[in-house]
C-alpha positions as CSV (number, residue, x, y, z in Angstrom):
1,M,-64.8,24.6,-0.1
2,I,-61.8,25.5,-2.5
3,P,-61.1,22.7,-4.9
4,L,-57.5,21.6,-6.0
5,S,-56.2,22.7,-9.2
6,E,-55.5,20.1,-11.8
7,D,-51.7,21.0,-11.8
8,M,-51.7,20.5,-8.0
9,K,-53.5,17.2,-8.3
10,S,-51.0,15.9,-10.9
11,V,-48.1,16.8,-8.7
12,L,-49.6,15.2,-5.6
13,R,-50.5,12.1,-7.6
14,R,-46.9,11.8,-9.0
15,W,-45.1,12.3,-5.7
16,D,-47.5,10.8,-3.2
17,S,-50.1,8.2,-4.5
18,S,-52.2,8.4,-1.3
19,A,-52.3,12.2,-0.9
20,L,-55.4,12.7,-2.8
21,D,-57.3,10.0,-1.0
22,E,-56.2,11.6,2.3
23,I,-57.4,15.0,1.1
24,E,-60.8,13.6,0.0
25,R,-61.2,11.9,3.3
26,A,-60.7,15.3,5.1
27,R,-63.1,17.1,2.7
28,V,-65.9,14.7,3.5
29,S,-65.2,14.4,7.2
30,R,-67.6,15.7,9.8
31,P,-65.5,16.5,13.0
32,A,-67.3,15.8,16.3
33,G,-66.2,15.3,19.9
34,V,-63.2,15.8,22.0
35,H,-60.0,13.8,21.7
36,L,-58.2,13.8,25.1
37,T,-54.4,13.2,25.2
38,G,-51.4,14.4,27.1
39,T,-48.3,13.5,28.9
40,A,-47.8,10.6,31.3
41,G,-48.8,11.4,34.9
42,S,-50.6,14.7,34.1
43,G,-54.0,13.6,35.3
44,K,-55.9,13.0,32.1
45,S,-58.3,10.4,33.4
46,E,-59.1,12.6,36.5
47,L,-59.7,15.6,34.2
48,R,-62.1,13.6,32.0
49,R,-64.2,12.4,34.9
50,E,-64.5,15.9,36.5
51,L,-65.4,17.4,33.1
52,S,-68.1,14.8,32.5
53,R,-69.5,15.5,36.0
54,L,-69.3,19.2,35.3
55,V,-71.0,19.4,31.9
56,G,-72.8,16.0,31.7
57,S,-73.4,14.7,28.3
58,A,-72.7,18.1,26.6
59,I,-69.2,16.9,25.5
60,E,-68.5,13.6,23.9
61,F,-65.0,12.2,23.7
62,T,-63.6,10.3,20.8
63,D,-60.4,8.2,20.3
64,S,-59.7,9.4,16.7
65,V,-57.8,12.6,16.2
66,A,-59.0,12.8,12.6
67,D,-62.6,12.7,13.6
68,A,-62.3,15.0,16.6
69,A,-63.5,18.5,16.5
70,V,-61.4,19.6,19.4
71,V,-58.1,18.1,20.8
72,M,-57.5,18.6,24.5
73,I,-53.8,18.2,25.6
74,V,-53.2,17.7,29.3
75,V,-49.7,18.5,30.6
76,D,-48.1,18.9,34.0
77,A,-47.3,22.3,35.5
78,S,-44.0,20.9,37.0
79,A,-42.0,21.6,33.9
80,P,-42.4,22.8,30.3
81,V,-43.2,20.3,27.6
82,G,-40.3,19.3,25.3
83,R,-40.0,19.5,21.5
84,V,-40.3,15.8,21.2
85,E,-43.8,15.9,22.7
86,V,-44.8,18.8,20.6
87,E,-43.8,17.0,17.4
88,Q,-46.0,14.1,18.3
89,W,-48.9,16.5,18.6
90,R,-48.1,18.5,15.3
91,A,-50.7,16.8,13.2
92,A,-53.4,17.6,15.7
93,L,-52.2,21.2,16.2
94,E,-52.2,21.9,12.4
95,S,-55.7,20.4,11.6
96,T,-57.8,20.9,14.7
97,P,-58.4,23.5,17.5
98,V,-56.4,22.5,20.6
99,V,-57.1,23.3,24.1
100,F,-53.9,23.0,26.2
101,V,-54.6,22.2,29.8
102,V,-51.8,22.8,32.3
103,N,-52.8,20.8,35.4
104,K,-51.6,20.7,39.0
105,I,-51.1,24.5,39.4
106,D,-52.0,24.1,43.1
107,V,-48.9,22.0,43.6
108,H,-46.2,23.8,41.6
109,R,-45.4,27.4,42.5
110,H,-43.8,28.4,39.2
111,W,-46.7,27.3,36.9
112,R,-46.9,30.7,35.3
113,E,-43.4,30.4,33.8
114,V,-44.2,26.8,32.8
115,V,-47.5,28.1,30.9
116,S,-45.4,30.8,29.2
117,A,-42.7,28.4,28.3
118,D,-45.3,25.9,26.8
119,T,-46.8,28.8,24.8
120,D,-43.4,29.7,23.3
121,V,-42.5,26.2,22.4
122,V,-45.7,25.4,20.6
123,A,-45.6,28.8,18.7
124,E,-42.0,28.0,17.7
125,C,-42.4,24.3,16.7
126,V,-45.8,24.6,15.1
127,P,-46.2,28.0,13.4
128,R,-49.2,26.7,11.3
129,A,-51.3,25.7,14.3
130,V,-55.0,26.2,13.7
131,E,-56.0,27.4,17.1
132,C,-54.4,26.8,20.5
133,T,-55.3,28.1,23.8
134,F,-53.7,27.5,27.2
135,H,-55.6,26.9,30.5
136,P,-54.0,26.5,33.9
137,V,-56.1,24.3,36.0
138,S,-56.2,22.2,39.1
139,V,-58.3,19.1,38.8
140,R,-57.7,18.4,42.5
141,L,-59.2,21.7,43.6
142,A,-62.2,21.1,41.2
143,R,-62.8,17.7,42.8
144,M,-62.4,19.1,46.3
145,G,-64.8,22.0,45.5
146,R,-67.4,19.6,44.1
147,E,-67.2,17.3,47.0
148,S,-67.3,20.1,49.7
149,G,-69.8,22.3,47.7
150,D,-67.4,25.2,47.8
151,A,-68.2,27.1,44.7
152,A,-65.3,29.5,45.1
153,M,-62.9,26.6,45.2
154,S,-64.4,25.2,42.0
155,A,-64.2,28.4,40.2
156,E,-60.7,28.8,41.3
157,S,-59.7,25.5,39.9
158,G,-60.1,26.9,36.3
159,L,-62.0,23.8,35.1
160,G,-65.2,25.9,34.4
161,A,-63.1,28.0,31.8
162,V,-62.0,24.9,30.2
163,A,-65.6,23.7,29.8
164,D,-66.7,27.1,28.5
165,R,-63.8,27.1,26.0
166,L,-64.7,23.6,24.8
167,G,-68.3,24.7,24.3
168,V,-67.3,27.7,22.2
169,V,-64.8,25.8,20.1
170,L,-67.3,23.0,19.4
171,L,-69.8,25.5,18.1
172,Q,-67.2,27.2,15.9
173,T,-66.1,23.8,14.6
174,A,-69.6,23.0,13.4
175,A,-69.1,25.6,10.8
176,L,-65.3,25.5,10.2
177,G,-64.1,22.0,11.2
178,T,-64.4,20.4,7.9
179,E,-62.7,23.3,6.0
180,R,-59.9,23.5,8.6
181,K,-59.2,19.7,8.3
182,Y,-59.4,20.0,4.5
183,A,-57.0,22.9,4.4
184,A,-54.7,21.1,6.9
185,A,-54.7,18.0,4.9
186,V,-53.8,20.0,1.7
187,Q,-51.1,21.7,3.6
188,D,-49.7,18.4,4.9
189,C,-49.7,16.6,1.6
190,A,-48.3,19.5,-0.2
191,S,-45.5,19.7,2.5
192,G,-44.8,16.0,2.0
193,A,-44.7,16.3,-1.8
194,R,-42.4,19.4,-1.5
195,A,-40.1,17.5,0.8
196,S,-40.0,14.5,-1.6
197,I,-39.3,16.9,-4.5
198,V,-36.5,18.7,-2.7
199,A,-34.9,15.4,-1.5
200,R,-35.0,14.1,-5.0
201,A,-33.4,17.3,-6.4
202,R,-30.7,17.2,-3.7
203,A,-29.9,13.6,-4.4
204,V,-29.5,14.5,-8.1
205,T,-27.5,17.6,-7.6
206,G,-25.4,15.8,-4.9
207,G,-24.1,13.4,-7.5
208,S,-25.1,10.2,-5.7
209,D,-26.4,8.8,-9.0
210,T,-23.0,9.4,-10.6
211,A,-20.7,8.6,-7.7
212,E,-20.3,4.9,-8.8
213,L,-19.6,5.9,-12.4
214,R,-17.0,8.6,-11.3
215,A,-15.3,6.2,-9.0
216,R,-15.1,3.7,-11.9
217,R,-13.8,6.4,-14.3
218,A,-11.1,7.4,-11.7
219,G,-10.2,3.7,-11.4
220,L,-9.8,3.3,-15.2
221,V,-7.7,6.4,-15.5
222,G,-5.5,5.2,-12.6
223,E,-5.1,1.8,-14.2
224,R,-4.2,3.4,-17.6
225,D,-1.6,5.7,-15.9
226,K,0.0,2.6,-14.2
227,L,0.3,0.6,-17.4
228,G,3.7,0.2,-18.9
229,G,6.0,1.6,-16.1
230,D,5.1,-0.8,-13.4
231,R,5.2,-3.9,-15.4
232,R,8.4,-3.0,-17.2
233,A,10.1,-2.4,-13.8
234,L,8.8,-5.7,-12.6
235,L,10.0,-7.5,-15.7
236,H,13.5,-6.0,-15.3
237,N,13.6,-6.9,-11.6
238,R,12.4,-10.5,-12.2
239,I,14.7,-11.1,-15.1
240,Q,17.7,-10.0,-13.1
241,R,16.6,-12.3,-10.2
242,V,16.2,-15.2,-12.7
243,R,19.7,-14.5,-14.1
244,V,21.4,-14.6,-10.7
245,E,19.5,-17.6,-9.4
246,S,20.0,-19.7,-12.6
247,V,23.7,-19.0,-12.9
248,H,24.2,-19.6,-9.2
249,A,22.2,-22.9,-9.2
250,A,24.1,-24.1,-12.2
251,A,27.5,-23.3,-10.7
252,E,26.5,-25.1,-7.3
253,E,25.4,-28.1,-9.5
254,F,28.8,-28.4,-11.3
255,R,30.7,-27.7,-8.1
256,A,28.9,-30.7,-6.5
257,L,29.5,-32.8,-9.6
258,T,33.2,-32.0,-9.4
259,A,33.5,-32.8,-5.7
260,Q,31.6,-36.1,-6.2
261,A,33.9,-37.1,-9.1
262,K,37.0,-36.4,-7.0
263,R,35.7,-38.5,-4.1
264,T,34.9,-41.3,-6.6
265,I,38.4,-41.2,-8.2
266,D,40.1,-41.3,-4.7
267,G,38.3,-44.6,-3.8
268,A,38.1,-46.2,-7.2
269,G,40.1,-49.1,-8.6
270,R,41.5,-49.6,-12.2
271,A,38.2,-51.2,-13.4
272,E,36.0,-48.4,-11.9
273,L,38.4,-45.7,-13.3
274,T,37.7,-47.3,-16.7
275,H,34.1,-46.3,-16.5
276,L,34.6,-42.9,-14.9
277,P,34.6,-40.7,-18.1
278,A,31.3,-42.0,-19.2
279,H,29.9,-41.5,-15.7
280,V,31.2,-37.9,-15.6
281,A,29.8,-37.2,-19.1
282,E,26.3,-38.5,-18.0
283,S,26.3,-36.5,-14.8
284,A,27.3,-33.3,-16.7
285,R,24.5,-33.9,-19.2
286,G,22.0,-34.4,-16.3
287,A,23.2,-31.2,-14.6
288,R,22.8,-29.3,-17.8
289,N,19.3,-30.5,-18.4
290,R,18.3,-29.7,-14.9
291,A,19.6,-26.2,-15.1
292,D,17.8,-25.7,-18.4
293,A,14.5,-27.1,-16.9
294,A,14.9,-24.8,-13.9
295,L,15.3,-21.7,-16.1
296,T,12.2,-22.7,-18.1
297,A,10.2,-22.9,-14.8
298,R,11.5,-19.6,-13.5
299,L,10.7,-17.8,-16.9
300,R,7.2,-19.3,-16.8
301,A,6.8,-18.0,-13.2
302,V,7.8,-14.5,-14.4
303,E,5.2,-14.7,-17.3
304,T,2.5,-15.7,-14.7
305,E,3.4,-12.9,-12.5
306,L,3.3,-10.4,-15.3
307,G,-0.1,-11.7,-16.4
308,L,1.1,-13.0,-19.8
309,A,0.1,-16.2,-21.5
310,P,2.9,-19.0,-21.2
311,S,5.3,-18.8,-24.3
312,Q,8.4,-20.6,-23.0
313,A,8.5,-24.0,-24.6
314,E,10.3,-26.9,-23.0
315,S,13.8,-27.2,-24.4
316,S,15.0,-30.7,-25.3
317,L,18.8,-31.1,-24.8
318,A,18.9,-34.9,-24.4
319,D,20.6,-35.4,-27.9
320,D,22.8,-32.3,-27.8
321,P,26.5,-33.1,-27.7
322,L,28.6,-32.1,-24.7
323,D,31.9,-30.3,-25.0
324,I,33.7,-33.1,-23.2
325,G,36.2,-35.7,-24.5
326,E,38.0,-38.9,-23.5
327,P,41.0,-38.6,-21.2
328,S,44.4,-38.9,-23.0
329,K,46.0,-42.4,-22.9
330,R,49.5,-41.5,-24.2
331,R,52.3,-42.0,-21.7
332,G,54.9,-39.4,-21.1
333,V,58.5,-39.4,-19.9
334,E,57.3,-39.4,-16.3
335,D,55.5,-42.7,-16.8
336,A,58.8,-44.3,-18.1
337,V,60.8,-42.8,-15.3
338,M,58.3,-44.2,-12.7
339,I,58.6,-47.7,-14.2
340,V,62.4,-47.6,-14.0
341,V,62.3,-46.2,-10.5
342,G,59.7,-48.8,-9.5
343,A,61.8,-51.7,-10.9
344,S,65.0,-50.5,-9.2
345,A,63.1,-50.0,-6.0
346,G,61.7,-53.6,-6.3
347,V,65.1,-55.1,-6.9
348,G,66.6,-53.3,-3.9
349,L,63.8,-54.4,-1.7
350,G,64.3,-57.9,-2.9
351,R,67.9,-57.9,-2.1
352,L,67.2,-56.4,1.3
353,V,64.8,-59.1,2.1
354,V,67.0,-62.0,1.1
355,S,70.2,-60.5,2.5
356,P,70.2,-62.7,5.6
357,M,70.2,-65.7,3.4
358,A,73.6,-64.8,2.0
359,L,75.3,-66.0,5.2
360,V,74.4,-69.6,4.3
361,P,76.7,-70.9,1.4
362,A,74.3,-73.6,0.5
363,W,71.6,-71.2,-0.3
364,A,73.8,-69.1,-2.7
365,V,72.1,-70.3,-5.9
366,A,68.6,-70.1,-4.2
367,N,69.5,-66.7,-2.9
368,T,70.1,-65.4,-6.4
369,V,66.9,-66.9,-7.8
370,I,64.8,-65.7,-4.9
371,T,66.3,-62.2,-5.1
372,L,65.4,-62.0,-8.8
373,V,61.9,-63.3,-8.3
374,L,61.1,-61.2,-5.4
375,G,62.7,-58.1,-6.9
376,G,60.6,-58.7,-10.0
377,V,57.3,-59.0,-8.1
378,L,58.0,-56.0,-6.0
379,A,59.1,-54.0,-9.0
380,W,55.8,-55.0,-10.8
381,W,53.6,-54.1,-7.8
382,I,55.3,-50.7,-7.2
383,T,55.1,-49.9,-10.9
384,R,51.4,-50.7,-11.1
385,S,50.7,-48.7,-7.9
386,R,52.6,-45.7,-9.1
387,A,50.8,-45.9,-12.5
388,L,47.4,-46.1,-10.6
389,V,48.3,-43.0,-8.7
390,A,49.4,-41.2,-11.8
391,H,46.2,-42.3,-13.6
392,R,44.1,-40.9,-10.7
393,A,45.8,-37.6,-10.8
394,H,45.5,-37.5,-14.6
395,L,41.7,-38.1,-14.2
396,R,41.3,-35.5,-11.5
397,G,42.7,-32.9,-13.9
398,W,40.7,-34.1,-16.8
399,T,37.5,-34.1,-14.7
400,Q,38.1,-30.6,-13.4
401,E,38.8,-29.4,-16.9
402,S,35.9,-31.0,-18.5
403,V,33.3,-30.0,-15.9
404,A,34.7,-26.4,-16.1
405,R,34.2,-26.5,-19.9
406,V,30.7,-27.8,-19.6
407,K,29.8,-25.3,-16.9
408,S,30.9,-22.5,-19.1
409,S,28.9,-23.8,-22.0
410,V,25.8,-24.2,-19.8
411,E,26.2,-20.7,-18.3
412,Q,26.5,-19.2,-21.8
413,R,23.3,-21.1,-22.9
414,L,21.4,-20.0,-19.9
415,L,22.4,-16.3,-20.3
416,S,21.6,-16.5,-24.0
417,R,18.1,-17.9,-23.2
418,I,17.5,-15.1,-20.5
419,L,18.4,-12.4,-23.0
420,D,16.1,-13.9,-25.6
421,A,13.3,-14.3,-23.0
422,E,13.8,-10.8,-21.7
423,S,13.3,-9.4,-25.3
424,M,10.3,-11.6,-25.9
425,L,8.6,-10.7,-22.6
426,A,9.2,-7.0,-23.1
427,S,7.5,-7.3,-26.5
428,A,4.7,-9.3,-25.0
429,V,4.3,-6.7,-22.1
430,A,4.3,-3.9,-24.7
431,S,1.6,-5.6,-26.7
432,A,-0.5,-6.4,-23.7
433,D,-0.2,-2.8,-22.5
434,R,-1.5,-1.6,-25.9
435,D,-4.4,-3.9,-25.8
436,A,-5.2,-2.9,-22.2
437,V,-5.0,0.8,-23.2
438,A,-7.3,0.2,-26.0
439,R,-9.7,-1.7,-23.7
440,I,-9.6,1.0,-21.1
441,D,-10.2,3.8,-23.7
442,V,-13.4,1.9,-24.9
443,A,-14.5,1.6,-21.2
444,L,-13.8,5.2,-20.5
445,A,-15.7,6.3,-23.6
446,E,-18.8,4.2,-22.3
447,V,-18.5,5.7,-18.8
448,D,-18.3,9.3,-20.3
449,A,-21.3,8.7,-22.5
450,E,-23.2,7.4,-19.5
451,L,-22.2,10.5,-17.5
452,H,-23.4,12.7,-20.3
453,R,-26.6,10.9,-20.4
454,L,-27.1,11.2,-16.6
455,A,-26.2,14.9,-16.8
456,D,-28.9,15.4,-19.4
457,N,-31.4,13.5,-17.3
458,R,-30.4,15.5,-14.2
459,S,-31.0,18.8,-16.0
460,A,-34.4,17.5,-17.2
461,L,-35.3,16.2,-13.8
462,L,-34.3,19.5,-12.0
463,S,-36.5,21.4,-14.5
464,A,-39.4,19.0,-13.7
465,C,-38.8,19.5,-10.0
466,D,-38.9,23.3,-10.5
467,R,-42.1,23.0,-12.4
468,D,-43.7,20.8,-9.8
469,L,-42.7,23.1,-7.0
470,S,-44.1,26.0,-8.9
471,A,-47.4,24.1,-9.3
472,L,-47.6,23.4,-5.7
473,E,-47.0,27.0,-4.7
474,R,-49.7,28.2,-7.2
475,G,-52.1,25.6,-5.7
476,L,-51.4,26.6,-2.1
477,E,-52.0,30.3,-3.0
478,R,-55.7,29.6,-3.3
479,F,-55.8,28.3,0.3
480,R,-53.9,31.1,2.0
481,G,-56.4,33.3,3.9
482,S,-59.4,31.2,3.2
483,V,-59.5,29.6,6.6
484,P,-57.9,31.0,9.7
485,L,-54.9,28.6,10.2
486,S,-52.9,30.4,12.9
487,S,-54.8,32.2,15.7
488,T,-53.3,31.4,19.1
489,H,-55.2,32.8,22.1
490,G,-54.0,32.7,25.7
491,E,-56.2,32.9,28.8
492,P,-55.3,35.2,31.6
493,F,-54.0,33.4,34.7
494,D,-53.4,36.1,37.2
495,E,-56.1,35.0,39.6
496,P,-55.0,33.8,43.0
497,V,-54.8,30.0,43.3
498,R,-55.4,28.1,46.5
499,R,-52.5,25.8,46.9
500,S,-52.4,22.3,48.6
501,Q,-50.9,22.1,52.0
């Protein structure tokens, strides 16, 4: 029995830890008996009973394929076997002589074509079959011939040829069975190791071990290419939006302040109008502070969206002076004219009221006094009313002018802060991009180094795979031709067969 070379043992031990144990079991095995198998409904049990009655105890059956000297496969003559079934019997075909029994030829007319097709399928699927013979039989005819004592019918069933073939193969196996199983085990383990080596080599050359690294490298390169342009465009877009929103919000705030002040002036008395300038100044200061705080919040939102650390500090404007003064108290010519007109109007109204009293002579003196008093009162009231109206008009103009001046100052401050923030954020984005590029370059260098290391390992592994394959081929050369591993014989089946009615 040919021993394994040390190189081949080393390769098998490296790629399949159980291969050497399996080969050793085959080397010390002593095949004996017949293992019976086949397709469902092919008549395996009936065939076993008829063979036992025919040859008695000359043939022993075993349930183990590994320990069997002969494997008998029973199939139906209704249709050829498929590749799936043949693959299930591959291990037996490559290690043990096989007797194929095609049963029920008395029932199916085209059994010859089925036997020919079965022969072709086995030869194609298992080219390393040890020994395989095909026997068309009819177990039913054998049973009927045995029961009726018809020797011609029993001979026509073909079961005697199967029994003779089993006897011949069992005799041959006594001398060659162990060597055949040993050679088949070597071939099978070598094929498994070869498949593992080839699969490993394909996995390495296919780049599956570097796919993740290459994907990461592509992601880093894409991230580096996107740096700068995208964030600068985003910064420009967000700063423009902040400018529009801040200026618009401040304008709306001061417009609402002006409208509220006008409504207050229209319904206020003299005492309330006295406190109006202070109220307007306080409201304008609050509107300015709110606009500044809203701008700070928007700029911080931009920093967060750009992925920058917060750098906008809260600005304190509580003590900053406002560009707003007190309304002028100097009276003009129109105020004097209003007083004169009011006095004359009051005297005229007084005379109009007391004119009916002039018809009574006794009331002449009283009429004069009443006229003077009433005229004075009316003149005073009209003068104060006209002065209040003039004061309201004066305050409306002052309020509108003052709020417009504060609004202009606030808008100027907002735009100045936005420009400073844009410059600062642009500098921060550029600095962050430089840091990111440096970080990405370091990561790319690490990935490239790992790829180079894997490439070196792949080259070394492929060389080792080539050496192992060469060692397997050299080891298998010693087994080629030592034991007949492929000798397929067919039995003639041209005799007439009695068919069932």
